[in-house]
C-alpha positions as CSV (number, residue, x, y, z in Angstrom):
1,M,72.9,-215.6,206.4
2,E,73.5,-213.6,209.5
3,D,75.6,-210.4,209.4
4,P,79.2,-211.4,210.2
5,S,80.0,-208.4,212.3
6,K,76.8,-208.9,214.3
7,F,77.6,-212.6,214.8
8,C,81.1,-211.7,216.0
9,A,79.8,-209.1,218.4
10,E,77.1,-211.5,219.9
11,N,79.7,-214.2,220.3
12,K,82.4,-211.9,221.6
13,T,84.9,-213.0,219.0
14,Q,86.7,-211.5,216.0
15,S,86.7,-212.6,212.4
16,A,89.8,-214.3,211.2
17,L,89.1,-213.5,207.5
18,N,91.7,-210.8,207.2
19,R,94.4,-213.1,208.6
20,I,93.3,-215.9,206.3
21,I,93.5,-213.6,203.2
22,T,96.9,-212.2,204.2
23,S,98.2,-215.7,204.9
24,G,96.9,-216.9,201.5
25,F,98.6,-214.1,199.7
26,Q,101.9,-214.9,201.5
27,I,101.7,-218.6,200.9
28,L,100.8,-218.2,197.2
29,K,103.5,-215.5,196.8
30,L,100.9,-213.1,195.4
31,H,101.2,-209.4,195.2
32,Y,98.7,-206.7,194.7
33,F,99.3,-203.0,194.1
34,F,97.4,-199.8,193.3
35,T,98.5,-196.8,191.5
36,A,97.0,-193.4,191.9
37,G,97.9,-189.9,190.9
38,K,97.6,-187.4,188.1
39,D,100.6,-188.8,186.2
40,E,99.0,-192.3,186.0
41,K,95.6,-191.2,184.7
42,G,95.3,-191.9,180.9
43,T,98.1,-194.5,181.0
44,R,98.1,-197.1,178.2
45,A,98.4,-200.8,179.1
46,P,102.1,-201.2,178.1
47,Q,103.1,-198.2,180.2
48,A,101.0,-199.4,183.1
49,A,102.7,-202.8,182.8
50,G,106.0,-201.0,182.9
51,K,105.2,-199.6,186.3
52,I,105.4,-203.2,187.6
53,H,108.6,-204.1,185.7
54,T,110.3,-202.6,182.7
55,D,110.4,-206.1,181.0
56,F,106.6,-206.1,181.2
57,E,106.5,-203.0,179.0
58,R,109.3,-204.1,176.7
59,G,107.7,-207.5,175.9
60,F,104.1,-206.4,176.2
61,I,101.7,-208.7,174.3
62,A,98.3,-208.0,175.7
63,A,96.3,-207.1,178.8
64,E,93.6,-209.4,180.0
65,V,91.1,-207.1,181.8
66,M,88.1,-207.4,184.1
67,K,86.4,-204.8,186.3
68,F,86.8,-205.1,190.1
69,D,83.0,-204.6,190.5
70,D,82.3,-207.6,188.2
71,F,84.9,-209.7,190.1
72,K,83.4,-208.7,193.4
73,E,79.8,-209.4,192.3
74,L,80.5,-212.7,190.5
75,G,83.1,-214.0,193.0
76,S,85.9,-215.4,190.8
77,E,87.9,-214.9,187.6
78,N,86.2,-217.9,186.1
79,A,82.7,-216.6,186.8
80,V,83.7,-213.2,185.1
81,K,84.9,-215.1,182.1
82,A,81.8,-217.3,181.9
83,V,79.5,-214.2,181.5
84,G,81.8,-212.6,178.9
85,K,83.1,-209.8,181.0
86,Y,86.8,-210.8,180.8
87,R,88.4,-209.3,177.7
88,Q,91.8,-209.0,176.0
89,E,93.1,-205.5,175.2
90,G,96.0,-204.4,173.1
91,K,98.7,-201.7,173.2
92,Q,96.3,-198.8,172.7
93,Y,94.0,-199.7,175.7
94,V,93.9,-196.9,178.3
95,V,93.7,-198.4,181.8
96,Q,90.5,-197.5,183.6
97,D,89.8,-197.0,187.3
98,G,88.8,-200.4,188.8
99,D,90.6,-202.6,186.2
100,I,92.1,-205.8,187.3
101,I,94.7,-206.7,184.7
102,F,96.8,-209.8,183.9
103,F,99.7,-208.6,181.7
104,K,100.9,-211.0,179.0
105,F,104.5,-210.4,178.0
106,N,107.5,-212.1,176.5
107,V,111.0,-210.8,176.6
108,T,113.8,-212.5,174.7
109,Q,117.4,-212.1,176.0
110,Q,119.4,-209.2,174.7
111,P,122.5,-210.3,172.8
112,K,125.6,-209.9,174.9
113,K,127.8,-206.9,173.9
114,K,131.3,-207.8,173.0
């Protein structure tokens, strides 16, 4: 396969890949985020989940984890699972650089105060 940037240059065009990805995220209502900083280093999974929403931390069940490098190399979540590099971690798991995490949680309603 030809180098995409070389192909675009030779054909005097631009790749639409970034627009396609952005549109896909918008249509599917997906969000991605990154955290960085000294205060996040060493964060356990429930507290990392709480950075997204406090209910995620309060009702934390598990963190399903894969490495970004594995995802990039293998091309999909299913492929990462197929080779056994997708794992479930508990409350003591310390989030590592490059983790892609799906947080499982369940929050029951608080009883109304009278």
